[in-house]
PDB file with SEQRES, HELIX, SHEET and CRYST1 records, atoms N, CA, C and O in Angstrom:
SEQRES   1 A   84  MET ARG GLY ASP LYS VAL GLU VAL LEU VAL ASP THR GLY          
SEQRES   2 A   84  ASN GLY VAL ARG GLY PHE GLU VAL VAL ALA THR ARG SER          
SEQRES   3 A   84  GLY ARG ARG VAL GLU VAL THR THR SER ARG ASN MET ILE          
SEQRES   4 A   84  GLU VAL ALA GLU VAL THR ARG THR GLY GLN PRO VAL ARG          
SEQRES   5 A   84  SER ALA ARG PHE LEU ALA GLY ARG VAL VAL ALA ILE VAL          
SEQRES   6 A   84  GLU TYR PRO ALA ALA ASP GLY GLY PRO SER GLY ARG GLY          
SEQRES   7 A   84  GLY ASP ALA ALA THR GLY                                      
HELIX    1 AA1 ALA A   58  ARG A   60  5                                   3    
SHEET    1 AA1 3 VAL A  16  VAL A  22  0                                        
SHEET    2 AA1 3 LYS A   5  ASP A  11 -1                                        
SHEET    3 AA1 3 VAL A  61  TYR A  67 -1                                        
SHEET    1 AA2 3 ARG A  29  THR A  34  0                                        
SHEET    2 AA2 3 MET A  38  VAL A  44 -1                                        
SHEET    3 AA2 3 PRO A  50  LEU A  57 -1                                        
CRYST1    1.000    1.000    1.000  90.00  90.00  90.00 P 1           1          
ATOM      1  N   MET A   1       3.683  -3.188  -8.888  1.00  0.00           N  
ATOM      2  CA  MET A   1       4.661  -4.250  -8.902  1.00  0.00           C  
ATOM      3  C   MET A   1       4.490  -5.161  -7.696  1.00  0.00           C  
ATOM      4  O   MET A   1       4.055  -4.735  -6.625  1.00  0.00           O  
ATOM      5  N   ARG A   2       4.832  -6.385  -7.892  1.00  0.00           N  
ATOM      6  CA  ARG A   2       4.789  -7.312  -6.774  1.00  0.00           C  
ATOM      7  C   ARG A   2       5.731  -6.813  -5.692  1.00  0.00           C  
ATOM      8  O   ARG A   2       6.881  -6.471  -5.971  1.00  0.00           O  
ATOM      9  N   GLY A   3       5.251  -6.770  -4.472  1.00  0.00           N  
ATOM     10  CA  GLY A   3       6.047  -6.278  -3.360  1.00  0.00           C  
ATOM     11  C   GLY A   3       5.666  -4.888  -2.916  1.00  0.00           C  
ATOM     12  O   GLY A   3       6.083  -4.447  -1.845  1.00  0.00           O  
ATOM     13  N   ASP A   4       4.866  -4.171  -3.729  1.00  0.00           N  
ATOM     14  CA  ASP A   4       4.354  -2.879  -3.273  1.00  0.00           C  
ATOM     15  C   ASP A   4       3.547  -3.091  -2.013  1.00  0.00           C  
ATOM     16  O   ASP A   4       2.805  -4.067  -1.903  1.00  0.00           O  
ATOM     17  N   LYS A   5       3.685  -2.182  -1.057  1.00  0.00           N  
ATOM     18  CA  LYS A   5       2.952  -2.319   0.196  1.00  0.00           C  
ATOM     19  C   LYS A   5       2.560  -0.941   0.696  1.00  0.00           C  
ATOM     20  O   LYS A   5       3.343   0.005   0.612  1.00  0.00           O  
ATOM     21  N   VAL A   6       1.337  -0.831   1.220  1.00  0.00           N  
ATOM     22  CA  VAL A   6       0.875   0.398   1.850  1.00  0.00           C  
ATOM     23  C   VAL A   6       0.386   0.035   3.245  1.00  0.00           C  
ATOM     24  O   VAL A   6      -0.429  -0.873   3.411  1.00  0.00           O  
ATOM     25  N   GLU A   7       0.892   0.753   4.246  1.00  0.00           N  
ATOM     26  CA  GLU A   7       0.482   0.549   5.631  1.00  0.00           C  
ATOM     27  C   GLU A   7      -0.321   1.766   6.067  1.00  0.00           C  
ATOM     28  O   GLU A   7       0.115   2.904   5.891  1.00  0.00           O  
ATOM     29  N   VAL A   8      -1.499   1.520   6.639  1.00  0.00           N  
ATOM     30  CA  VAL A   8      -2.374   2.593   7.100  1.00  0.00           C  
ATOM     31  C   VAL A   8      -2.518   2.459   8.610  1.00  0.00           C  
ATOM     32  O   VAL A   8      -2.899   1.400   9.108  1.00  0.00           O  
ATOM     33  N   LEU A   9      -2.212   3.533   9.342  1.00  0.00           N  
ATOM     34  CA  LEU A   9      -2.360   3.554  10.793  1.00  0.00           C  
ATOM     35  C   LEU A   9      -3.639   4.306  11.129  1.00  0.00           C  
ATOM     36  O   LEU A   9      -3.825   5.450  10.713  1.00  0.00           O  
ATOM     37  N   VAL A  10      -4.524   3.652  11.890  1.00  0.00           N  
ATOM     38  CA  VAL A  10      -5.857   4.183  12.169  1.00  0.00           C  
ATOM     39  C   VAL A  10      -6.062   4.296  13.674  1.00  0.00           C  
ATOM     40  O   VAL A  10      -5.710   3.388  14.427  1.00  0.00           O  
ATOM     41  N   ASP A  11      -6.634   5.420  14.107  1.00  0.00           N  
ATOM     42  CA  ASP A  11      -6.998   5.615  15.511  1.00  0.00           C  
ATOM     43  C   ASP A  11      -8.290   4.851  15.767  1.00  0.00           C  
ATOM     44  O   ASP A  11      -9.324   5.153  15.171  1.00  0.00           O  
ATOM     45  N   THR A  12      -8.229   3.861  16.657  1.00  0.00           N  
ATOM     46  CA  THR A  12      -9.406   3.037  16.951  1.00  0.00           C  
ATOM     47  C   THR A  12     -10.148   3.482  18.205  1.00  0.00           C  
ATOM     48  O   THR A  12     -11.175   2.897  18.551  1.00  0.00           O  
ATOM     49  N   GLY A  13      -9.655   4.489  18.880  1.00  0.00           N  
ATOM     50  CA  GLY A  13     -10.265   4.935  20.126  1.00  0.00           C  
ATOM     51  C   GLY A  13      -9.547   4.373  21.335  1.00  0.00           C  
ATOM     52  O   GLY A  13      -9.476   5.027  22.375  1.00  0.00           O  
ATOM     53  N   ASN A  14      -9.015   3.166  21.211  1.00  0.00           N  
ATOM     54  CA  ASN A  14      -8.243   2.531  22.284  1.00  0.00           C  
ATOM     55  C   ASN A  14      -6.759   2.495  21.966  1.00  0.00           C  
ATOM     56  O   ASN A  14      -5.985   1.860  22.682  1.00  0.00           O  
ATOM     57  N   GLY A  15      -6.363   3.162  20.913  1.00  0.00           N  
ATOM     58  CA  GLY A  15      -4.966   3.153  20.475  1.00  0.00           C  
ATOM     59  C   GLY A  15      -4.920   3.246  18.967  1.00  0.00           C  
ATOM     60  O   GLY A  15      -5.905   3.592  18.316  1.00  0.00           O  
ATOM     61  N   VAL A  16      -3.759   2.932  18.426  1.00  0.00           N  
ATOM     62  CA  VAL A  16      -3.574   2.981  16.983  1.00  0.00           C  
ATOM     63  C   VAL A  16      -3.375   1.561  16.475  1.00  0.00           C  
ATOM     64  O   VAL A  16      -2.629   0.780  17.065  1.00  0.00           O  
ATOM     65  N   ARG A  17      -4.053   1.229  15.368  1.00  0.00           N  
ATOM     66  CA  ARG A  17      -3.956  -0.098  14.781  1.00  0.00           C  
ATOM     67  C   ARG A  17      -3.459   0.043  13.342  1.00  0.00           C  
ATOM     68  O   ARG A  17      -3.872   0.953  12.624  1.00  0.00           O  
ATOM     69  N   GLY A  18      -2.582  -0.852  12.930  1.00  0.00           N  
ATOM     70  CA  GLY A  18      -2.023  -0.809  11.585  1.00  0.00           C  
ATOM     71  C   GLY A  18      -2.679  -1.824  10.669  1.00  0.00           C  
ATOM     72  O   GLY A  18      -2.984  -2.943  11.083  1.00  0.00           O  
ATOM     73  N   PHE A  19      -2.894  -1.429   9.423  1.00  0.00           N  
ATOM     74  CA  PHE A  19      -3.448  -2.300   8.389  1.00  0.00           C  
ATOM     75  C   PHE A  19      -2.517  -2.238   7.192  1.00  0.00           C  
ATOM     76  O   PHE A  19      -1.979  -1.175   6.880  1.00  0.00           O  
ATOM     77  N   GLU A  20      -2.318  -3.373   6.510  1.00  0.00           N  
ATOM     78  CA  GLU A  20      -1.440  -3.433   5.348  1.00  0.00           C  
ATOM     79  C   GLU A  20      -2.186  -3.987   4.149  1.00  0.00           C  
ATOM     80  O   GLU A  20      -2.986  -4.914   4.271  1.00  0.00           O  
ATOM     81  N   VAL A  21      -1.911  -3.398   2.978  1.00  0.00           N  
ATOM     82  CA  VAL A  21      -2.380  -3.926   1.704  1.00  0.00           C  
ATOM     83  C   VAL A  21      -1.134  -4.132   0.866  1.00  0.00           C  
ATOM     84  O   VAL A  21      -0.348  -3.205   0.668  1.00  0.00           O  
ATOM     85  N   VAL A  22      -0.950  -5.369   0.368  1.00  0.00           N  
ATOM     86  CA  VAL A  22       0.268  -5.742  -0.341  1.00  0.00           C  
ATOM     87  C   VAL A  22      -0.091  -6.269  -1.720  1.00  0.00           C  
ATOM     88  O   VAL A  22      -1.069  -7.000  -1.875  1.00  0.00           O  
ATOM     89  N   ALA A  23       0.710  -5.895  -2.734  1.00  0.00           N  
ATOM     90  CA  ALA A  23       0.563  -6.461  -4.075  1.00  0.00           C  
ATOM     91  C   ALA A  23       1.172  -7.858  -4.039  1.00  0.00           C  
ATOM     92  O   ALA A  23       2.386  -8.008  -3.898  1.00  0.00           O  
ATOM     93  N   THR A  24       0.324  -8.885  -4.167  1.00  0.00           N  
ATOM     94  CA  THR A  24       0.749 -10.261  -3.935  1.00  0.00           C  
ATOM     95  C   THR A  24       1.246 -10.985  -5.172  1.00  0.00           C  
ATOM     96  O   THR A  24       1.920 -12.007  -5.044  1.00  0.00           O  
ATOM     97  N   ARG A  25       0.936 -10.492  -6.371  1.00  0.00           N  
ATOM     98  CA  ARG A  25       1.350 -11.175  -7.595  1.00  0.00           C  
ATOM     99  C   ARG A  25       2.057 -10.211  -8.532  1.00  0.00           C  
ATOM    100  O   ARG A  25       1.938  -8.992  -8.404  1.00  0.00           O  
ATOM    101  N   SER A  26       2.793 -10.779  -9.475  1.00  0.00           N  
ATOM    102  CA  SER A  26       3.478  -9.948 -10.467  1.00  0.00           C  
ATOM    103  C   SER A  26       2.456  -9.196 -11.308  1.00  0.00           C  
ATOM    104  O   SER A  26       1.416  -9.745 -11.672  1.00  0.00           O  
ATOM    105  N   GLY A  27       2.755  -7.952 -11.611  1.00  0.00           N  
ATOM    106  CA  GLY A  27       1.861  -7.141 -12.424  1.00  0.00           C  
ATOM    107  C   GLY A  27       0.814  -6.396 -11.635  1.00  0.00           C  
ATOM    108  O   GLY A  27       0.102  -5.566 -12.201  1.00  0.00           O  
ATOM    109  N   ARG A  28       0.693  -6.658 -10.359  1.00  0.00           N  
ATOM    110  CA  ARG A  28      -0.273  -5.941  -9.535  1.00  0.00           C  
ATOM    111  C   ARG A  28       0.418  -4.809  -8.800  1.00  0.00           C  
ATOM    112  O   ARG A  28       1.622  -4.850  -8.549  1.00  0.00           O  
ATOM    113  N   ARG A  29      -0.360  -3.806  -8.464  1.00  0.00           N  
ATOM    114  CA  ARG A  29       0.169  -2.660  -7.738  1.00  0.00           C  
ATOM    115  C   ARG A  29      -0.843  -2.221  -6.691  1.00  0.00           C  
ATOM    116  O   ARG A  29      -1.991  -2.665  -6.694  1.00  0.00           O  
ATOM    117  N   VAL A  30      -0.410  -1.355  -5.806  1.00  0.00           N  
ATOM    118  CA  VAL A  30      -1.285  -0.834  -4.756  1.00  0.00           C  
ATOM    119  C   VAL A  30      -1.512   0.646  -5.034  1.00  0.00           C  
ATOM    120  O   VAL A  30      -0.561   1.402  -5.232  1.00  0.00           O  
ATOM    121  N   GLU A  31      -2.779   1.055  -5.047  1.00  0.00           N  
ATOM    122  CA  GLU A  31      -3.130   2.443  -5.287  1.00  0.00           C  
ATOM    123  C   GLU A  31      -3.861   3.010  -4.081  1.00  0.00           C  
ATOM    124  O   GLU A  31      -4.645   2.318  -3.431  1.00  0.00           O  
ATOM    125  N   VAL A  32      -3.593   4.284  -3.788  1.00  0.00           N  
ATOM    126  CA  VAL A  32      -4.257   4.983  -2.697  1.00  0.00           C  
ATOM    127  C   VAL A  32      -5.109   6.091  -3.312  1.00  0.00           C  
ATOM    128  O   VAL A  32      -4.613   6.915  -4.081  1.00  0.00           O  
ATOM    129  N   THR A  33      -6.400   6.101  -2.962  1.00  0.00           N  
ATOM    130  CA  THR A  33      -7.326   7.119  -3.444  1.00  0.00           C  
ATOM    131  C   THR A  33      -7.880   7.872  -2.241  1.00  0.00           C  
ATOM    132  O   THR A  33      -8.352   7.270  -1.277  1.00  0.00           O  
ATOM    133  N   THR A  34      -7.815   9.196  -2.317  1.00  0.00           N  
ATOM    134  CA  THR A  34      -8.292  10.022  -1.219  1.00  0.00           C  
ATOM    135  C   THR A  34      -9.440  10.891  -1.705  1.00  0.00           C  
ATOM    136  O   THR A  34      -9.327  11.575  -2.723  1.00  0.00           O  
ATOM    137  N   SER A  35     -10.541  10.861  -0.975  1.00  0.00           N  
ATOM    138  CA  SER A  35     -11.651  11.767  -1.244  1.00  0.00           C  
ATOM    139  C   SER A  35     -11.854  12.630  -0.010  1.00  0.00           C  
ATOM    140  O   SER A  35     -11.001  12.651   0.878  1.00  0.00           O  
ATOM    141  N   ARG A  36     -12.943  13.324   0.054  1.00  0.00           N  
ATOM    142  CA  ARG A  36     -13.165  14.273   1.150  1.00  0.00           C  
ATOM    143  C   ARG A  36     -13.117  13.601   2.523  1.00  0.00           C  
ATOM    144  O   ARG A  36     -12.445  14.102   3.424  1.00  0.00           O  
ATOM    145  N   ASN A  37     -13.806  12.496   2.696  1.00  0.00           N  
ATOM    146  CA  ASN A  37     -13.857  11.876   4.023  1.00  0.00           C  
ATOM    147  C   ASN A  37     -13.527  10.388   4.008  1.00  0.00           C  
ATOM    148  O   ASN A  37     -13.770   9.699   4.998  1.00  0.00           O  
ATOM    149  N   MET A  38     -12.975   9.875   2.901  1.00  0.00           N  
ATOM    150  CA  MET A  38     -12.701   8.451   2.786  1.00  0.00           C  
ATOM    151  C   MET A  38     -11.345   8.254   2.111  1.00  0.00           C  
ATOM    152  O   MET A  38     -11.001   8.959   1.162  1.00  0.00           O  
ATOM    153  N   ILE A  39     -10.584   7.287   2.615  1.00  0.00           N  
ATOM    154  CA  ILE A  39      -9.324   6.890   1.999  1.00  0.00           C  
ATOM    155  C   ILE A  39      -9.467   5.431   1.614  1.00  0.00           C  
ATOM    156  O   ILE A  39      -9.816   4.599   2.451  1.00  0.00           O  
ATOM    157  N   GLU A  40      -9.202   5.111   0.350  1.00  0.00           N  
ATOM    158  CA  GLU A  40      -9.311   3.739  -0.125  1.00  0.00           C  
ATOM    159  C   GLU A  40      -7.943   3.282  -0.612  1.00  0.00           C  
ATOM    160  O   GLU A  40      -7.280   3.975  -1.384  1.00  0.00           O  
ATOM    161  N   VAL A  41      -7.534   2.108  -0.150  1.00  0.00           N  
ATOM    162  CA  VAL A  41      -6.287   1.491  -0.576  1.00  0.00           C  
ATOM    163  C   VAL A  41      -6.674   0.201  -1.276  1.00  0.00           C  
ATOM    164  O   VAL A  41      -7.362  -0.644  -0.705  1.00  0.00           O  
ATOM    165  N   ALA A  42      -6.220   0.053  -2.542  1.00  0.00           N  
ATOM    166  CA  ALA A  42      -6.650  -1.101  -3.328  1.00  0.00           C  
ATOM    167  C   ALA A  42      -5.474  -1.748  -4.039  1.00  0.00           C  
ATOM    168  O   ALA A  42      -4.573  -1.068  -4.531  1.00  0.00           O  
ATOM    169  N   GLU A  43      -5.498  -3.074  -4.084  1.00  0.00           N  
ATOM    170  CA  GLU A  43      -4.573  -3.832  -4.922  1.00  0.00           C  
ATOM    171  C   GLU A  43      -5.270  -4.000  -6.265  1.00  0.00           C  
ATOM    172  O   GLU A  43      -6.378  -4.532  -6.332  1.00  0.00           O  
ATOM    173  N   VAL A  44      -4.620  -3.544  -7.338  1.00  0.00           N  
ATOM    174  CA  VAL A  44      -5.250  -3.594  -8.654  1.00  0.00           C  
ATOM    175  C   VAL A  44      -4.369  -4.357  -9.632  1.00  0.00           C  
ATOM    176  O   VAL A  44      -3.153  -4.442  -9.463  1.00  0.00           O  
ATOM    177  N   THR A  45      -5.017  -4.916 -10.671  1.00  0.00           N  
ATOM    178  CA  THR A  45      -4.308  -5.639 -11.723  1.00  0.00           C  
ATOM    179  C   THR A  45      -3.742  -4.661 -12.735  1.00  0.00           C  
ATOM    180  O   THR A  45      -3.901  -3.449 -12.592  1.00  0.00           O  
ATOM    181  N   ARG A  46      -3.085  -5.183 -13.755  1.00  0.00           N  
ATOM    182  CA  ARG A  46      -2.529  -4.334 -14.813  1.00  0.00           C  
ATOM    183  C   ARG A  46      -3.604  -3.520 -15.517  1.00  0.00           C  
ATOM    184  O   ARG A  46      -3.361  -2.392 -15.947  1.00  0.00           O  
ATOM    185  N   THR A  47      -4.788  -4.097 -15.629  1.00  0.00           N  
ATOM    186  CA  THR A  47      -5.881  -3.415 -16.331  1.00  0.00           C  
ATOM    187  C   THR A  47      -6.651  -2.450 -15.438  1.00  0.00           C  
ATOM    188  O   THR A  47      -7.546  -1.752 -15.913  1.00  0.00           O  
ATOM    189  N   GLY A  48      -6.316  -2.403 -14.157  1.00  0.00           N  
ATOM    190  CA  GLY A  48      -6.972  -1.469 -13.244  1.00  0.00           C  
ATOM    191  C   GLY A  48      -8.143  -2.051 -12.480  1.00  0.00           C  
ATOM    192  O   GLY A  48      -8.834  -1.322 -11.768  1.00  0.00           O  
ATOM    193  N   GLN A  49      -8.381  -3.339 -12.609  1.00  0.00           N  
ATOM    194  CA  GLN A  49      -9.461  -3.983 -11.872  1.00  0.00           C  
ATOM    195  C   GLN A  49      -9.024  -4.226 -10.426  1.00  0.00           C  
ATOM    196  O   GLN A  49      -7.972  -4.819 -10.188  1.00  0.00           O  
ATOM    197  N   PRO A  50      -9.824  -3.770  -9.462  1.00  0.00           N  
ATOM    198  CA  PRO A  50      -9.441  -4.000  -8.056  1.00  0.00           C  
ATOM    199  C   PRO A  50      -9.590  -5.468  -7.664  1.00  0.00           C  
ATOM    200  O   PRO A  50     -10.590  -6.113  -7.981  1.00  0.00           O  
ATOM    201  N   VAL A  51      -8.577  -5.982  -6.969  1.00  0.00           N  
ATOM    202  CA  VAL A  51      -8.596  -7.360  -6.476  1.00  0.00           C  
ATOM    203  C   VAL A  51      -9.086  -7.375  -5.041  1.00  0.00           C  
ATOM    204  O   VAL A  51      -9.951  -8.173  -4.680  1.00  0.00           O  
ATOM    205  N   ARG A  52      -8.535  -6.492  -4.226  1.00  0.00           N  
ATOM    206  CA  ARG A  52      -8.988  -6.320  -2.846  1.00  0.00           C  
ATOM    207  C   ARG A  52      -8.802  -4.863  -2.479  1.00  0.00           C  
ATOM    208  O   ARG A  52      -7.929  -4.183  -3.018  1.00  0.00           O  
ATOM    209  N   SER A  53      -9.618  -4.391  -1.567  1.00  0.00           N  
ATOM    210  CA  SER A  53      -9.514  -2.990  -1.178  1.00  0.00           C  
ATOM    211  C   SER A  53      -9.872  -2.830   0.289  1.00  0.00           C  
ATOM    212  O   SER A  53     -10.515  -3.687   0.895  1.00  0.00           O  
ATOM    213  N   ALA A  54      -9.440  -1.717   0.832  1.00  0.00           N  
ATOM    214  CA  ALA A  54      -9.745  -1.366   2.223  1.00  0.00           C  
ATOM    215  C   ALA A  54     -10.120   0.105   2.241  1.00  0.00           C  
ATOM    216  O   ALA A  54      -9.486   0.922   1.574  1.00  0.00           O  
ATOM    217  N   ARG A  55     -11.159   0.444   3.012  1.00  0.00           N  
ATOM    218  CA  ARG A  55     -11.614   1.827   3.110  1.00  0.00           C  
ATOM    219  C   ARG A  55     -11.546   2.288   4.555  1.00  0.00           C  
ATOM    220  O   ARG A  55     -11.868   1.544   5.482  1.00  0.00           O  
ATOM    221  N   PHE A  56     -11.115   3.541   4.727  1.00  0.00           N  
ATOM    222  CA  PHE A  56     -10.948   4.111   6.058  1.00  0.00           C  
ATOM    223  C   PHE A  56     -11.533   5.517   6.074  1.00  0.00           C  
ATOM    224  O   PHE A  56     -11.454   6.242   5.083  1.00  0.00           O  
ATOM    225  N   LEU A  57     -12.123   5.900   7.210  1.00  0.00           N  
ATOM    226  CA  LEU A  57     -12.568   7.280   7.378  1.00  0.00           C  
ATOM    227  C   LEU A  57     -11.339   8.171   7.516  1.00  0.00           C  
ATOM    228  O   LEU A  57     -10.454   7.891   8.325  1.00  0.00           O  
ATOM    229  N   ALA A  58     -11.285   9.232   6.737  1.00  0.00           N  
ATOM    230  CA  ALA A  58     -10.106  10.092   6.712  1.00  0.00           C  
ATOM    231  C   ALA A  58      -9.833  10.727   8.073  1.00  0.00           C  
ATOM    232  O   ALA A  58      -8.675  10.962   8.416  1.00  0.00           O  
ATOM    233  N   GLY A  59     -10.867  11.006   8.848  1.00  0.00           N  
ATOM    234  CA  GLY A  59     -10.684  11.604  10.161  1.00  0.00           C  
ATOM    235  C   GLY A  59     -10.030  10.683  11.169  1.00  0.00           C  
ATOM    236  O   GLY A  59      -9.498  11.152  12.175  1.00  0.00           O  
ATOM    237  N   ARG A  60     -10.056   9.382  10.924  1.00  0.00           N  
ATOM    238  CA  ARG A  60      -9.452   8.399  11.834  1.00  0.00           C  
ATOM    239  C   ARG A  60      -8.041   7.985  11.439  1.00  0.00           C  
ATOM    240  O   ARG A  60      -7.330   7.368  12.233  1.00  0.00           O  
ATOM    241  N   VAL A  61      -7.628   8.320  10.218  1.00  0.00           N  
ATOM    242  CA  VAL A  61      -6.315   7.895   9.727  1.00  0.00           C  
ATOM    243  C   VAL A  61      -5.231   8.776  10.335  1.00  0.00           C  
ATOM    244  O   VAL A  61      -5.276  10.002  10.234  1.00  0.00           O  
ATOM    245  N   VAL A  62      -4.261   8.132  10.964  1.00  0.00           N  
ATOM    246  CA  VAL A  62      -3.135   8.829  11.581  1.00  0.00           C  
ATOM    247  C   VAL A  62      -2.006   8.990  10.562  1.00  0.00           C  
ATOM    248  O   VAL A  62      -1.411  10.063  10.462  1.00  0.00           O  
ATOM    249  N   ALA A  63      -1.705   7.925   9.803  1.00  0.00           N  
ATOM    250  CA  ALA A  63      -0.613   7.973   8.836  1.00  0.00           C  
ATOM    251  C   ALA A  63      -0.834   6.947   7.737  1.00  0.00           C  
ATOM    252  O   ALA A  63      -1.463   5.909   7.943  1.00  0.00           O  
ATOM    253  N   ILE A  64      -0.298   7.268   6.559  1.00  0.00           N  
ATOM    254  CA  ILE A  64      -0.264   6.333   5.432  1.00  0.00           C  
ATOM    255  C   ILE A  64       1.197   6.223   5.023  1.00  0.00           C  
ATOM    256  O   ILE A  64       1.836   7.220   4.687  1.00  0.00           O  
ATOM    257  N   VAL A  65       1.719   4.999   5.056  1.00  0.00           N  
ATOM    258  CA  VAL A  65       3.123   4.770   4.717  1.00  0.00           C  
ATOM    259  C   VAL A  65       3.172   3.875   3.490  1.00  0.00           C  
ATOM    260  O   VAL A  65       2.631   2.769   3.503  1.00  0.00           O  
ATOM    261  N   GLU A  66       3.821   4.350   2.424  1.00  0.00           N  
ATOM    262  CA  GLU A  66       3.942   3.578   1.197  1.00  0.00           C  
ATOM    263  C   GLU A  66       5.350   3.002   1.093  1.00  0.00           C  
ATOM    264  O   GLU A  66       6.338   3.719   1.250  1.00  0.00           O  
ATOM    265  N   TYR A  67       5.432   1.697   0.826  1.00  0.00           N  
ATOM    266  CA  TYR A  67       6.698   1.007   0.645  1.00  0.00           C  
ATOM    267  C   TYR A  67       6.741   0.512  -0.800  1.00  0.00           C  
ATOM    268  O   TYR A  67       6.127  -0.512  -1.102  1.00  0.00           O  
ATOM    269  N   PRO A  68       7.444   1.203  -1.707  1.00  0.00           N  
ATOM    270  CA  PRO A  68       7.511   0.737  -3.092  1.00  0.00           C  
ATOM    271  C   PRO A  68       8.346  -0.532  -3.196  1.00  0.00           C  
ATOM    272  O   PRO A  68       9.217  -0.793  -2.366  1.00  0.00           O  
ATOM    273  N   ALA A  69       8.063  -1.310  -4.227  1.00  0.00           N  
ATOM    274  CA  ALA A  69       8.827  -2.531  -4.457  1.00  0.00           C  
ATOM    275  C   ALA A  69      10.249  -2.176  -4.848  1.00  0.00           C  
ATOM    276  O   ALA A  69      10.505  -1.096  -5.382  1.00  0.00           O  
ATOM    277  N   ALA A  70      11.174  -3.089  -4.580  1.00  0.00           N  
ATOM    278  CA  ALA A  70      12.572  -2.878  -4.955  1.00  0.00           C  
ATOM    279  C   ALA A  70      12.687  -2.826  -6.473  1.00  0.00           C  
ATOM    280  O   ALA A  70      11.930  -3.500  -7.172  1.00  0.00           O  
ATOM    281  N   ASP A  71      13.619  -2.039  -6.990  1.00  0.00           N  
ATOM    282  CA  ASP A  71      13.785  -1.881  -8.433  1.00  0.00           C  
ATOM    283  C   ASP A  71      14.202  -3.176  -9.112  1.00  0.00           C  
ATOM    284  O   ASP A  71      13.892  -3.387 -10.285  1.00  0.00           O  
ATOM    285  N   GLY A  72      14.900  -4.042  -8.393  1.00  0.00           N  
ATOM    286  CA  GLY A  72      15.409  -5.269  -8.985  1.00  0.00           C  
ATOM    287  C   GLY A  72      14.392  -6.381  -9.080  1.00  0.00           C  
ATOM    288  O   GLY A  72      14.719  -7.451  -9.595  1.00  0.00           O  
ATOM    289  N   GLY A  73      13.190  -6.184  -8.614  1.00  0.00           N  
ATOM    290  CA  GLY A  73      12.176  -7.216  -8.674  1.00  0.00           C  
ATOM    291  C   GLY A  73      11.894  -7.792  -7.301  1.00  0.00           C  
ATOM    292  O   GLY A  73      12.307  -7.225  -6.290  1.00  0.00           O  
ATOM    293  N   PRO A  74      11.194  -8.913  -7.258  1.00  0.00           N  
ATOM    294  CA  PRO A  74      10.777  -9.477  -5.969  1.00  0.00           C  
ATOM    295  C   PRO A  74      11.908 -10.000  -5.116  1.00  0.00           C  
ATOM    296  O   PRO A  74      11.716 -10.205  -3.917  1.00  0.00           O  
ATOM    297  N   SER A  75      13.103 -10.230  -5.695  1.00  0.00           N  
ATOM    298  CA  SER A  75      14.208 -10.745  -4.893  1.00  0.00           C  
ATOM    299  C   SER A  75      14.814  -9.676  -4.000  1.00  0.00           C  
ATOM    300  O   SER A  75      15.543  -9.994  -3.060  1.00  0.00           O  
ATOM    301  N   GLY A  76      14.514  -8.387  -4.287  1.00  0.00           N  
ATOM    302  CA  GLY A  76      15.020  -7.319  -3.454  1.00  0.00           C  
ATOM    303  C   GLY A  76      16.400  -6.835  -3.844  1.00  0.00           C  
ATOM    304  O   GLY A  76      16.956  -5.962  -3.177  1.00  0.00           O  
ATOM    305  N   ARG A  77      16.975  -7.387  -4.923  1.00  0.00           N  
ATOM    306  CA  ARG A  77      18.303  -6.989  -5.368  1.00  0.00           C  
ATOM    307  C   ARG A  77      18.197  -5.870  -6.391  1.00  0.00           C  
ATOM    308  O   ARG A  77      17.305  -5.865  -7.239  1.00  0.00           O  
ATOM    309  N   GLY A  78      19.116  -4.931  -6.298  1.00  0.00           N  
ATOM    310  CA  GLY A  78      19.225  -3.940  -7.359  1.00  0.00           C  
ATOM    311  C   GLY A  78      18.883  -2.536  -6.916  1.00  0.00           C  
ATOM    312  O   GLY A  78      18.415  -2.293  -5.803  1.00  0.00           O  
ATOM    313  N   GLY A  79      19.140  -1.615  -7.843  1.00  0.00           N  
ATOM    314  CA  GLY A  79      18.749  -0.245  -7.627  1.00  0.00           C  
ATOM    315  C   GLY A  79      19.783   0.621  -6.951  1.00  0.00           C  
ATOM    316  O   GLY A  79      20.162   1.647  -7.515  1.00  0.00           O  
ATOM    317  N   ASP A  80      20.259   0.265  -5.776  1.00  0.00           N  
ATOM    318  CA  ASP A  80      21.109   1.139  -4.985  1.00  0.00           C  
ATOM    319  C   ASP A  80      22.558   0.669  -5.052  1.00  0.00           C  
ATOM    320  O   ASP A  80      22.913  -0.348  -4.457  1.00  0.00           O  
ATOM    321  N   ALA A  81      23.398   1.413  -5.781  1.00  0.00           N  
ATOM    322  CA  ALA A  81      24.796   1.026  -5.947  1.00  0.00           C  
ATOM    323  C   ALA A  81      25.606   1.240  -4.679  1.00  0.00           C  
ATOM    324  O   ALA A  81      26.646   0.607  -4.499  1.00  0.00           O  
ATOM    325  N   ALA A  82      25.143   2.129  -3.789  1.00  0.00           N  
ATOM    326  CA  ALA A  82      25.888   2.439  -2.572  1.00  0.00           C  
ATOM    327  C   ALA A  82      25.904   1.276  -1.589  1.00  0.00           C  
ATOM    328  O   ALA A  82      26.845   1.148  -0.806  1.00  0.00           O  
ATOM    329  N   THR A  83      24.876   0.424  -1.615  1.00  0.00           N  
ATOM    330  CA  THR A  83      24.810  -0.674  -0.654  1.00  0.00           C  
ATOM    331  C   THR A  83      25.381  -1.970  -1.192  1.00  0.00           C  
ATOM    332  O   THR A  83      25.568  -2.917  -0.428  1.00  0.00           O  
ATOM    333  N   GLY A  84      25.656  -2.039  -2.449  1.00  0.00           N  
ATOM    334  CA  GLY A  84      26.226  -3.286  -2.811  1.00  0.00           C  
ATOM    335  C   GLY A  84      26.286  -3.591  -4.213  1.00  0.00           C  
ATOM    336  O   GLY A  84      26.769  -4.657  -4.593  1.00  0.00           O  
TER     337      GLY A  84                                                      
END                                                                             
């Protein structure tokens, strides 16, 4: 969904640096694929074609934080009755 975001924190040797991959259009989503020594974060279309991707060595990744899109769509409204 538009608004999906994944933030990857990577140890660069001089500190930790953050990278973000965001679903920029409607119908796109962000997928995280993990293999033995590589983590790939990709923005993909409805059909599964990758639009952009980022690859990281698994040994350097400190954290992966996923921010799902709001249930109400790109406006950010909806989903949680407790807040409003």
